[in-house]
C-alpha positions as CSV (number, residue, x, y, z in Angstrom):
1,M,66.0,95.0,102.6
2,E,69.0,92.3,103.2
3,F,71.6,93.0,105.2
4,Y,75.1,91.2,103.8
5,T,76.7,88.2,105.8
6,Q,79.4,86.2,104.4
7,N,77.7,82.9,104.8
8,N,74.0,83.0,103.5
9,M,72.5,83.2,106.5
10,R,69.3,84.9,107.2
11,R,69.9,87.9,109.7
12,P,67.2,88.0,112.4
13,V,64.7,90.8,111.9
14,R,63.8,93.2,115.1
15,L,63.6,96.9,114.4
16,S,60.9,99.0,112.8
17,D,61.3,99.3,108.9
18,G,61.7,102.7,108.4
19,T,65.1,102.2,110.7
20,R,66.2,99.2,109.2
21,R,65.6,101.9,105.6
22,F,67.5,104.3,107.3
23,A,70.5,101.7,107.8
24,Y,70.3,100.4,104.2
25,E,70.5,104.2,102.6
26,S,73.4,105.0,105.3
27,L,75.4,101.9,105.0
28,N,74.7,102.1,101.0
29,R,76.8,105.6,100.9
30,K,73.3,107.9,100.9
31,Y,74.5,110.2,103.4
32,G,78.6,110.1,102.9
33,L,78.1,111.1,99.7
34,D,76.2,114.1,101.2
35,T,79.0,114.9,103.3
36,L,81.4,115.4,100.2
37,R,79.3,118.2,98.7
38,V,80.8,120.7,100.8
39,M,84.4,119.8,101.9
40,S,85.7,122.6,104.6
41,V,84.8,126.0,105.1
42,S,87.1,128.9,104.2
43,L,89.2,131.4,106.3
44,D,90.4,133.2,103.0
45,G,88.0,136.3,103.9
46,V,89.4,136.8,107.8
47,E,91.5,140.2,107.7
48,G,94.8,140.0,108.8
49,V,94.5,135.9,109.2
50,E,98.4,136.2,108.0
51,S,100.1,137.4,111.2
52,L,97.1,135.4,113.4
53,T,99.0,132.8,115.4
54,A,98.1,129.1,114.5
55,L,95.9,129.0,117.8
56,E,93.9,132.0,116.8
57,K,93.5,130.4,113.1
58,Y,92.3,127.4,115.0
59,D,89.6,129.1,117.0
60,I,88.4,131.5,114.2
61,A,88.1,127.9,111.9
62,V,86.4,126.1,114.6
63,R,83.8,129.0,115.0
64,R,83.0,129.1,111.2
65,I,82.5,125.2,111.3
66,A,80.1,125.4,113.5
67,A,78.6,128.0,112.2
68,E,78.8,127.4,108.5
69,A,79.0,123.3,108.1
70,P,75.2,122.1,106.9
71,I,73.0,121.1,109.3
72,R,71.4,118.0,108.4
73,I,68.7,116.1,109.7
74,C,67.9,112.5,107.9
75,E,64.7,111.4,107.1
76,G,63.4,109.8,110.5
77,E,66.1,110.5,112.9
78,L,65.8,109.8,116.2
79,I,69.2,111.4,116.9
80,S,70.3,114.5,115.5
81,G,73.6,116.2,115.0
82,A,76.4,115.4,111.8
83,A,79.2,115.9,110.9
84,T,78.8,117.6,107.6
85,L,82.1,118.9,106.0
86,G,84.0,116.1,103.8
87,S,87.5,117.1,104.3
88,A,87.0,115.8,107.9
89,I,87.2,112.3,106.7
90,Q,90.8,112.9,105.9
91,H,92.0,113.7,109.1
92,V,92.3,117.4,109.0
93,V,90.2,120.4,110.6
94,P,88.2,120.6,107.6
95,A,89.1,124.7,107.3
96,Q,90.8,125.9,104.6
97,Y,93.1,128.9,103.5
98,K,94.4,129.6,100.2
99,G,93.3,125.8,99.1
100,K,95.3,124.4,102.1
101,A,94.0,122.8,105.3
102,I,95.0,125.0,108.2
103,C,96.3,121.8,110.1
104,S,96.0,118.2,111.2
105,S,93.4,116.3,113.5
106,V,93.7,113.9,116.6
107,S,92.8,110.3,116.5
108,H,93.9,107.1,118.5
109,L,92.3,108.7,121.3
110,T,88.7,107.9,123.4
111,V,87.5,111.2,125.0
112,D,85.9,111.2,128.4
113,F,81.9,111.4,127.5
114,E,81.5,110.4,130.8
115,T,81.6,113.4,132.3
116,V,79.7,114.9,129.4
117,L,76.6,112.5,130.2
118,K,77.0,113.0,134.0
119,Y,77.4,116.7,134.4
120,G,76.8,118.5,131.2
121,M,78.8,121.0,128.6
122,N,77.9,123.8,131.1
123,H,80.4,121.9,134.1
124,V,83.3,121.8,131.0
125,R,82.5,125.3,130.6
126,N,82.5,126.3,134.7
127,T,85.6,124.4,134.3
128,A,87.4,125.9,131.2
129,E,86.5,129.9,133.0
130,R,88.4,128.7,136.3
131,S,91.1,127.6,134.7
132,Y,91.3,130.6,132.2
133,E,91.2,132.7,135.3
134,K,94.3,130.6,137.1
135,H,96.2,131.0,133.8
136,R,95.7,134.9,132.7
137,G,98.6,136.6,132.6
138,T,100.9,133.7,131.8
139,D,101.8,131.5,128.7
140,R,99.0,129.0,129.8
141,E,96.5,132.1,129.1
142,A,95.9,131.2,125.1
143,F,94.8,127.8,125.2
144,A,92.4,128.5,128.2
145,Q,91.1,131.5,125.9
146,S,90.9,128.8,123.5
147,C,89.0,126.1,125.3
148,L,86.0,128.8,126.0
149,N,86.2,130.3,122.4
150,C,85.8,126.6,120.9
151,L,83.2,125.7,124.1
152,D,81.2,129.2,122.2
153,A,81.5,127.3,118.9
154,F,80.1,124.4,120.3
155,A,77.3,126.7,121.7
156,V,76.3,128.4,118.0
157,W,76.4,124.6,116.4
158,H,74.2,123.9,119.0
159,S,71.7,126.4,118.7
160,R,71.7,125.9,114.9
161,Y,70.2,122.6,115.3
162,L,67.5,123.7,118.1
163,D,66.8,126.2,115.3
164,A,66.2,123.8,112.2
165,L,64.5,121.4,114.7
166,E,62.0,123.6,116.3
167,K,60.6,124.3,112.8
168,M,59.7,120.5,112.2
169,P,57.1,119.2,114.6
170,E,57.7,115.5,113.4
171,Y,61.2,115.8,115.4
172,Q,59.9,116.9,118.4
173,A,61.7,114.7,120.7
174,N,64.6,115.2,119.2
175,Y,64.2,118.9,120.0
176,E,63.5,118.8,123.7
177,N,66.2,116.3,124.5
178,L,68.3,119.1,122.6
179,C,67.1,121.7,125.2
180,R,68.8,119.4,127.2
181,V,71.4,117.7,126.6
182,P,74.8,118.1,126.5
183,F,74.9,121.0,127.8
184,K,73.1,119.7,131.1
185,P,73.4,116.3,132.6
186,A,71.4,113.6,130.6
187,T,68.1,112.6,132.6
188,T,66.7,109.6,130.4
189,F,68.8,106.8,128.9
190,Y,67.1,108.9,125.5
191,E,68.9,111.7,126.3
192,A,71.7,110.2,127.3
193,V,72.2,108.4,123.7
194,Q,71.5,111.8,122.1
195,S,74.1,113.8,124.1
196,L,76.9,110.8,123.2
197,W,76.3,111.1,119.7
198,F,75.9,115.2,119.7
199,T,79.2,115.5,121.5
200,F,81.0,112.6,119.2
201,A,79.6,114.5,116.4
202,F,81.1,117.9,117.0
203,L,84.5,116.1,117.8
204,R,84.0,114.6,114.3
205,L,82.9,117.8,112.7
206,C,86.0,119.6,113.7
207,G,87.6,116.4,112.1
208,N,89.0,114.5,114.7
209,W,88.6,110.7,114.9
210,S,87.6,109.6,119.0
211,G,86.8,106.1,119.8
212,I,83.4,105.7,121.6
213,G,84.8,103.3,124.5
214,R,82.7,101.7,126.9
215,I,78.9,102.6,125.8
216,D,77.7,100.0,127.9
217,Y,79.2,101.7,130.7
218,L,78.5,105.2,129.7
219,L,74.6,104.0,129.4
220,G,74.2,101.3,131.2
221,E,72.9,102.8,134.1
222,Y,70.0,105.1,132.5
223,L,67.9,102.2,130.4
224,K,68.1,100.6,134.1
225,N,66.8,103.7,135.6
226,D,64.1,104.0,132.7
227,L,63.1,100.2,132.2
228,T,62.5,100.3,136.5
229,D,60.3,103.5,136.1
230,G,58.4,102.1,133.1
231,R,59.6,104.7,131.1
232,I,60.4,103.5,128.3
233,T,60.8,99.5,126.8
234,L,63.5,97.4,125.5
235,C,62.3,97.4,122.1
236,E,61.8,101.1,122.3
237,A,65.9,101.6,123.4
238,R,66.7,98.9,120.8
239,E,65.4,101.7,117.8
240,I,67.1,104.7,119.6
241,L,70.4,102.9,119.8
242,A,70.1,101.7,116.7
243,H,69.8,104.9,115.1
244,F,73.4,105.8,117.4
245,F,74.8,102.9,114.9
246,I,73.6,103.9,111.6
247,K,74.5,107.6,112.3
248,G,77.8,106.3,112.2
249,C,77.8,105.7,108.7
250,E,77.6,109.6,107.7
251,W,81.2,109.2,106.3
252,V,80.7,106.1,104.4
253,N,81.1,107.0,100.3
254,G,83.2,104.5,99.0
255,Q,85.3,107.1,97.3
256,F,89.0,106.9,99.0
257,V,90.3,103.6,98.1
258,G,93.2,102.2,99.6
259,S,93.5,100.6,102.6
260,G,89.6,100.8,103.5
261,D,86.3,102.8,104.0
262,A,84.8,103.2,107.3
263,Q,88.7,103.4,109.3
264,H,87.7,106.4,111.7
265,Y,88.6,104.2,114.8
266,Q,85.4,104.7,116.4
267,N,85.7,101.6,118.5
268,I,83.4,100.8,121.2
269,V,84.3,98.2,124.3
270,L,81.4,96.1,125.5
271,G,81.3,94.3,128.8
272,G,83.9,93.7,132.0
273,I,84.0,95.2,135.1
274,D,84.1,98.9,136.6
275,E,86.6,100.3,139.0
276,D,85.3,98.7,141.7
277,G,85.0,95.1,140.0
278,N,81.7,95.3,139.4
279,E,80.8,93.5,136.4
280,V,79.2,96.0,133.8
281,T,77.5,93.6,131.2
282,N,74.0,94.9,131.0
283,E,70.7,95.4,128.8
284,V,72.6,98.0,126.4
285,T,75.4,95.6,126.3
286,Y,72.4,92.7,124.4
287,L,71.0,95.9,122.5
288,V,74.2,96.0,120.9
289,L,74.9,92.7,119.8
290,D,71.2,92.4,118.9
291,I,71.7,96.1,116.4
292,L,75.1,94.3,114.9
293,E,73.8,90.7,114.7
294,E,70.6,92.4,112.6
295,L,72.0,95.5,110.8
296,G,75.9,94.2,110.0
297,I,77.2,97.8,110.6
298,S,81.1,97.2,110.8
299,D,82.1,101.0,111.4
300,F,82.4,100.8,114.7
301,P,84.7,98.0,115.5
302,T,83.6,96.3,118.5
303,T,85.7,94.2,121.1
304,V,84.3,92.5,123.9
305,R,86.0,92.4,127.3
306,L,86.1,88.9,128.3
307,N,87.5,87.5,131.7
308,K,87.1,83.5,133.5
309,N,84.0,84.6,135.1
310,S,81.9,85.7,132.1
311,D,78.6,83.8,131.8
312,D,77.7,81.5,129.0
313,K,74.7,83.2,128.1
314,F,77.2,86.4,127.1
315,L,79.4,84.0,125.0
316,L,76.8,82.8,123.3
317,R,75.4,86.2,122.4
318,V,79.4,87.0,121.2
319,A,79.5,83.9,119.5
320,E,76.3,84.2,117.3
321,V,76.8,88.0,116.3
322,I,81.0,86.9,115.1
323,R,79.9,83.5,112.9
324,Y,77.8,86.1,110.6
325,G,81.2,87.8,108.9
326,G,82.8,90.8,108.8
327,G,85.0,91.1,111.9
328,I,82.9,93.3,113.6
329,L,83.7,91.6,117.6
330,A,87.3,90.9,118.7
331,V,88.0,90.0,122.1
332,Y,90.3,91.2,124.7
333,N,91.0,88.8,127.7
334,E,90.2,91.9,130.4
335,D,92.0,89.7,133.6
336,L,95.3,89.8,131.7
337,V,94.8,93.3,130.1
338,I,94.3,95.0,133.6
339,D,96.9,93.1,135.2
340,A,99.7,94.1,132.6
341,L,98.5,98.0,133.2
342,V,98.9,97.5,136.7
343,R,102.3,95.7,136.4
344,H,103.2,98.7,133.8
345,G,102.2,101.5,137.1
346,Y,99.1,102.0,136.6
347,A,96.3,101.9,139.6
348,E,94.1,98.8,140.1
349,R,91.0,101.0,139.6
350,E,92.3,102.8,136.5
351,A,93.8,99.8,134.9
352,R,90.0,98.5,135.1
353,K,88.9,101.3,133.3
354,F,90.2,100.1,130.4
355,A,88.9,101.1,126.2
356,N,91.0,101.8,123.5
357,D,92.8,103.9,121.6
358,G,90.0,103.8,118.4
359,C,91.6,100.7,117.0
360,W,93.0,98.3,119.9
361,E,95.9,99.3,121.3
362,V,94.6,99.9,125.5
363,Q,94.3,103.0,127.0
364,I,92.6,104.4,130.1
365,P,89.8,107.0,127.9
366,G,89.1,110.4,128.7
367,K,92.8,110.1,130.2
368,T,95.1,109.3,127.7
369,Y,97.5,110.8,124.8
370,F,98.5,108.0,122.9
371,I,101.3,107.7,120.3
372,Y,102.6,104.4,118.6
373,S,106.2,103.7,116.8
374,P,106.4,100.9,114.6
375,F,109.1,99.5,113.2
376,D,109.8,95.8,111.2
377,S,112.0,93.7,113.3
378,L,112.6,91.7,110.4
379,R,114.6,94.5,108.4
380,I,116.7,94.9,111.7
381,L,117.8,91.1,111.2
382,Q,118.2,91.2,107.5
383,A,119.4,94.9,107.1
384,N,121.3,95.2,110.5
385,T,122.3,91.9,112.2
386,L,122.9,90.0,109.0
387,K,124.3,92.7,106.7
388,G,122.3,92.4,103.8
389,Y,123.5,88.8,103.8
390,N,126.7,89.5,103.3
391,D,129.0,87.3,103.4
392,S,131.6,89.1,105.6
393,V,129.2,88.1,108.4
394,E,129.9,85.1,110.4
395,F,128.6,83.6,113.8
396,E,130.0,81.1,115.9
397,D,126.8,79.3,116.8
398,F,123.3,80.7,117.5
399,E,123.2,82.4,120.8
400,Q,126.0,84.8,119.3
401,L,123.7,85.3,116.4
402,Y,121.0,86.4,118.7
403,E,122.6,88.7,121.1
404,Q,124.0,90.6,117.9
405,Y,120.0,90.7,117.1
406,K,119.2,91.8,120.3
407,V,122.3,94.5,120.3
408,D,120.3,96.2,116.9
409,L,117.1,95.8,118.1
410,K,117.6,97.7,121.5
411,A,119.6,100.1,118.9
412,Q,116.0,101.0,117.1
413,V,114.4,100.9,120.4
414,E,116.9,103.7,121.8
415,W,116.4,105.5,118.6
416,I,112.9,105.7,119.2
417,F,113.0,106.7,122.8
418,R,115.9,109.8,121.7
419,S,113.2,111.1,119.2
420,V,110.5,111.7,121.4
421,Y,112.4,114.5,122.7
422,R,111.9,116.5,119.7
423,N,108.2,117.3,121.6
424,F,109.9,118.8,124.2
425,A,111.4,122.6,124.2
426,N,113.8,121.3,127.7
427,C,114.0,118.1,129.1
428,G,116.7,116.2,131.5
429,V,116.8,113.1,132.9
430,P,115.9,112.1,135.9
431,T,113.8,115.2,136.5
432,R,110.1,114.5,135.8
433,D,109.6,118.4,135.0
434,W,109.2,118.7,131.7
435,K,108.4,121.5,129.5
436,W,106.5,120.3,126.3
437,A,107.5,122.3,122.9
438,E,104.4,124.0,121.0
439,H,102.3,121.7,119.3
440,P,99.7,121.6,116.4
441,P,96.0,123.4,117.6
442,C,94.3,120.4,119.3
443,T,91.5,122.5,121.3
444,V,88.5,120.8,120.6
445,V,89.8,117.1,121.7
446,S,91.2,118.8,124.5
447,L,87.7,119.7,126.5
448,F,87.4,116.4,126.7
449,E,90.4,115.0,127.9
450,E,91.1,115.1,132.0
451,G,94.0,117.1,132.9
452,C,93.9,119.5,129.3
453,I,91.8,122.7,131.1
454,E,93.0,122.7,134.4
455,K,96.1,122.4,133.5
456,G,96.3,124.9,130.7
457,L,97.8,122.4,128.1
458,S,96.9,120.9,125.2
459,Y,96.1,117.4,124.4
460,F,99.8,117.3,122.2
461,E,101.6,119.3,125.3
462,G,101.3,117.1,128.1
463,G,97.7,117.9,129.2
464,P,96.3,114.8,129.9
465,V,96.9,112.3,133.1
466,Y,98.9,110.2,130.8
467,N,100.9,110.5,128.2
468,V,102.1,107.6,126.3
469,N,104.5,106.5,123.6
470,S,104.9,102.9,122.5
471,P,107.3,101.5,120.4
472,H,105.5,98.8,118.5
473,I,107.5,95.5,116.9
474,G,106.5,94.4,114.2
475,G,107.0,91.2,112.1
476,I,107.8,89.4,114.8
477,A,106.4,86.1,113.5
478,D,109.0,86.2,110.6
479,T,111.8,87.4,112.5
480,V,111.3,84.6,114.8
481,N,110.9,82.0,112.0
482,S,114.2,83.4,110.2
483,L,116.2,83.0,113.2
484,Y,114.4,79.2,113.8
485,A,115.3,78.7,110.4
486,I,119.5,80.2,110.7
487,K,119.3,78.0,114.0
488,K,118.0,74.7,112.4
489,L,119.7,74.8,108.3
490,V,122.7,76.3,110.0
491,F,123.8,75.1,113.5
492,D,121.8,72.5,114.4
493,D,121.3,70.4,111.1
494,K,124.0,71.3,109.4
495,R,122.3,71.2,105.7
496,V,124.7,74.5,105.2
497,T,127.1,76.8,106.3
498,F,125.9,80.0,106.8
499,N,128.2,82.2,104.5
500,E,126.4,79.5,102.3
501,L,123.2,80.3,103.4
502,M,123.7,84.2,103.3
503,A,124.8,83.5,99.5
504,I,121.7,82.0,98.6
505,L,119.3,84.5,100.4
506,K,121.2,87.3,99.0
507,N,121.0,85.7,95.2
508,D,116.7,85.2,96.5
509,W,116.5,81.4,96.2
510,R,117.4,81.3,93.2
511,N,118.7,78.1,91.8
512,N,118.0,76.5,95.0
513,E,114.4,75.5,95.3
514,S,115.3,71.9,96.8
515,L,116.4,73.7,100.1
516,R,114.1,76.6,99.8
517,Q,111.2,73.9,99.6
518,Y,113.1,71.9,102.6
519,A,113.2,75.5,104.7
520,L,109.4,75.5,104.0
521,N,107.9,72.7,104.9
522,K,110.6,70.8,107.7
523,Y,110.5,72.5,110.2
524,V,107.6,73.5,111.7
525,Y,107.3,77.4,112.9
526,Y,105.4,79.6,115.0
527,G,101.9,78.7,115.5
528,N,101.6,75.3,115.2
529,D,102.4,74.7,119.2
530,N,106.1,74.0,118.6
531,D,107.6,74.5,121.7
532,E,110.7,75.0,120.2
533,V,109.9,78.4,117.8
534,D,107.2,79.1,120.6
535,D,110.2,79.6,123.2
536,L,112.1,81.8,121.1
537,Y,109.3,84.1,120.2
538,A,108.3,84.3,123.5
539,R,112.0,85.2,124.5
540,L,112.1,87.3,121.8
541,L,109.4,89.3,122.7
542,S,110.5,89.6,127.0
543,D,113.7,90.9,125.9
544,F,112.0,93.7,123.8
545,A,110.0,94.2,126.7
546,D,113.1,94.3,128.6
547,M,114.3,97.2,126.4
548,C,111.5,98.9,127.2
549,D,111.2,99.4,130.6
550,A,114.7,100.3,130.9
551,L,113.5,103.7,129.4
552,N,110.3,103.4,131.0
553,G,110.0,107.0,133.0
554,R,112.5,108.9,131.6
555,S,110.8,111.3,129.4
556,G,107.3,113.0,129.8
557,Y,106.0,109.8,128.5
558,T,105.5,105.7,129.2
559,F,107.0,103.8,127.1
560,P,105.1,100.3,126.7
561,A,105.9,97.5,125.0
562,G,103.5,97.0,122.2
563,V,103.2,94.4,118.9
564,S,101.8,95.2,116.0
565,T,101.5,95.5,112.2
566,F,98.6,97.0,110.8
567,G,98.8,96.3,107.6
568,R,102.2,97.8,107.2
569,Q,103.5,94.0,106.2
570,L,102.3,95.7,102.8
571,E,104.7,98.5,102.4
572,W,107.3,96.6,104.3
573,S,107.4,93.9,101.1
574,T,109.4,96.3,99.4
575,H,112.1,96.4,101.2
576,R,112.5,92.9,102.7
577,M,115.0,90.3,101.4
578,A,114.6,86.2,101.0
579,T,113.8,85.1,104.3
580,P,115.8,82.1,105.8
581,Y,112.3,80.2,106.1
582,G,111.9,79.9,102.3
583,K,109.9,83.1,101.5
584,R,111.0,85.2,98.6
585,S,111.9,88.9,98.1
586,G,109.2,91.2,98.1
587,D,106.7,88.3,99.5
588,V,103.7,90.0,102.0
589,L,104.6,88.2,105.4
590,A,103.0,88.1,109.0
591,A,100.5,90.4,110.5
592,N,100.5,91.9,114.5
593,C,101.7,88.5,116.3
594,S,99.7,86.1,113.8
595,P,101.8,83.7,112.3
596,T,103.0,84.0,108.5
597,P,100.5,83.2,105.9
598,G,101.1,79.4,104.8
599,T,103.0,78.4,107.7
600,D,100.2,77.8,110.3
601,R,99.1,74.6,109.2
602,E,97.6,73.4,112.7
603,G,94.5,75.1,112.8
604,A,92.9,77.9,115.3
605,T,93.7,76.4,118.5
606,A,97.4,75.4,117.6
607,M,97.6,78.7,117.4
608,I,96.2,80.2,119.7
609,R,98.2,78.0,122.0
610,S,101.7,79.3,120.3
611,Y,100.4,83.1,120.8
612,C,99.7,82.8,124.0
613,K,103.4,81.7,125.3
614,A,104.6,85.1,124.9
615,P,104.8,87.1,128.2
616,H,101.9,89.7,127.1
617,T,101.6,91.0,130.6
618,R,104.7,92.5,129.6
619,L,103.0,93.9,126.9
620,S,101.2,95.9,128.5
621,C,99.8,98.4,125.1
622,G,99.0,95.2,123.3
623,S,99.3,92.7,120.9
624,A,97.0,91.4,118.7
625,L,96.5,87.7,117.3
626,D,94.2,87.6,113.8
627,I,92.3,84.4,113.5
628,R,90.9,83.6,110.2
629,L,87.4,80.6,110.2
630,L,85.4,79.6,107.1
631,P,81.4,79.8,107.2
632,S,81.2,76.3,107.2
633,S,83.5,76.2,110.7
634,V,81.0,78.2,112.3
635,E,77.4,76.7,111.1
636,G,74.7,75.6,113.1
637,E,75.1,74.5,117.0
638,D,78.2,72.8,117.0
639,G,79.9,75.7,115.0
640,I,78.3,78.5,118.0
641,S,79.9,76.0,120.5
642,S,83.1,75.9,118.7
643,L,83.4,78.9,118.5
644,V,82.5,79.5,122.4
645,A,85.2,77.4,123.0
646,L,87.7,78.6,121.1
647,V,87.0,82.4,122.9
648,R,86.9,80.9,126.6
649,G,90.4,79.2,125.3
650,F,91.8,82.1,124.4
651,V,91.3,83.9,127.9
652,A,92.3,80.3,129.9
653,L,95.7,80.5,128.1
654,G,96.2,83.9,128.8
655,G,95.4,86.0,125.5
656,F,95.6,89.7,125.1
657,F,93.5,90.4,122.4
658,M,92.0,88.6,119.5
659,Q,90.3,89.7,116.1
660,P,88.1,86.9,114.6
661,D,86.9,86.8,111.3
662,V,84.7,84.7,109.0
663,A,85.0,84.9,105.6
664,D,84.9,83.1,102.5
665,V,87.6,83.3,100.1
666,A,85.4,82.6,96.7
667,I,83.3,85.7,98.0
668,L,86.6,87.4,98.4
669,R,87.3,86.7,94.6
670,A,83.7,87.6,93.3
671,A,83.7,91.0,95.2
672,Q,87.2,91.9,93.1
673,E,85.4,91.0,90.0
674,Y,82.1,92.3,90.6
675,P,82.4,95.2,93.3
676,E,78.9,96.5,92.5
677,D,77.3,93.9,94.1
678,Y,79.3,93.7,97.1
679,Q,79.3,97.3,98.0
680,T,78.6,96.8,102.2
681,L,81.1,93.2,102.4
682,S,82.6,93.6,105.2
683,V,86.3,92.3,106.7
684,R,88.5,92.9,109.2
685,V,91.9,94.0,108.2
686,S,93.9,95.0,111.5
687,G,92.2,96.9,114.2
688,W,89.5,98.3,112.0
689,N,87.3,97.0,109.9
690,A,87.0,97.7,105.8
691,R,84.1,97.5,103.1
692,F,86.4,95.2,101.1
693,V,85.5,96.7,97.5
694,T,87.3,99.8,99.1
695,L,90.4,98.4,99.6
696,C,92.8,98.5,96.8
697,K,93.9,95.6,95.0
698,E,97.5,95.1,96.7
699,W,95.2,95.4,99.9
700,Q,92.5,92.8,98.7
701,D,94.9,90.5,98.0
702,M,96.6,90.4,101.4
703,V,93.2,89.7,103.0
704,I,92.6,86.6,100.6
705,E,95.9,85.4,101.0
706,Q,95.2,85.6,105.0
707,N,92.2,83.9,104.6
708,E,93.3,81.5,102.0
709,H,95.7,79.4,104.4
């Protein structure tokens, strides 16, 4: 059994043959295809269902899901529980009435697994019972009752697994663990892994896509105690933890082609400090790296939290895993991220707990409702500021152009802010006493978000401690390059008048190839450590952050700035016109905070230097840099040393988040032509990993173009 790599390196073998076989079969769709056998439960036979409220329908659906979803126990599995209803993979609650899903589900969050591990679900139930008594007779009683109903459903599902496992003596350890967890506190590492998985699997079973968060923080103390007391060896612990990762492949099926299989936001964060400032990195951290290195499982996109004090041993292991490719490991600069969160108003102890939302936007796990509002900054420049390249537009100088662009950008940010008001039944600035509008049911997620049960308010209705709506500026490199090209071509070098350039761009550069080549090749654009253009990039992001900060605290949400595209450059390409820096209409342009493909010519170090000139402490939601590396550049000891230096430089220069990937374009092109030979080939897309063959051709071409340059 060989697990795929981008560079023909042989992965190390540490795990047992049975565990490796389980991984191989899971990665090759055995259980994902099985999940598609039963797509959902039905509410068609429920008497009087038409007259029920949305929340009452939801409660019945969750009960039926728990009672009717197929029980699956995989051969040789060391932990049990499975999300076996196929429509959960489609981001809906897997329950239908008259052929339609009753409601959508929840993603972009990481829930509170810590409380389950430390105190158990019985503790959660006690909290829910107190809340019901508190809110009985009020407009929050229905939600409080729903919490109890969903906890009952969880117990039904749990008992079905106990009944199945009790009859199978070969799974005695699984049975004994589930007799205790997750309803009671975990007492050993094995119990903790089972508790974490079973709770996560129930969330998935009900259609929700949660991140895992800081798995080494959650599990590290249990393993340390077991090792000290001689209850377990590191090899045994590695086997158990590997089954957690393998079980996470249960939705791999290859049937949903588009932006890629396996993007279910089940991200993991490793390393960094805890709320007291103590280093978290522990035995679990290294076991996770071992498992990723050996099996190449990309279904838990993993980010390491690094700081200026991260030791060489940890960095070395990170580099060793990155070089196998697949985009499995990314990097946070936790010193800067914590600073950004504190500047935005979080207490430092809270900020130190950060994980992500199941993608890469940072949040405090188990306490945060999160949504982001993306927009295309290049479209604003082209359609609003330059009026679709109308020849009636004129600017006396570059500053006048830039100031008008700021006006148009501010209008977009304020439109996003006004749009959040639809989430409130009534509100008024400057009061913070917001009454939230009724939203679709989401009780299962709300059970695991601090504040929801206690307040009697769901995840969608202001229940969590923090409620975040983040404007995300997209196409930043393209906008900066466009502004810079106009500045140089028109105002500095006077190669062409403003109106002449507008006419040329409106005509998509036709009959002006020499000038297009001049614009494309003469100037040094963002991503090449050119202060002149990088200062414009930093200025624009600072102005954008100012616009968001001015509105922060004026609604029931906080309003932090972020930068992303998440692959939207593909869909945005159909609405974009030719760019002043030489790109034609319809070209697929930059991703996230990365340079426009083809304009970065000075290598990865220059790219990082340009990116780090932005005021990333002002962008507390996040700003991602994608780095593409050739397999040849990370070969041998020199390659590892180069990777370590690259990561250390990123942290030292003040980066926020970096997604490195190792990929060979020749292999990607071969996978396009012969997909049957590359079923497990993984690539980093944008906050998630995807199996390359499950990307549609447009997405595949975009990934290839990004790696070519």
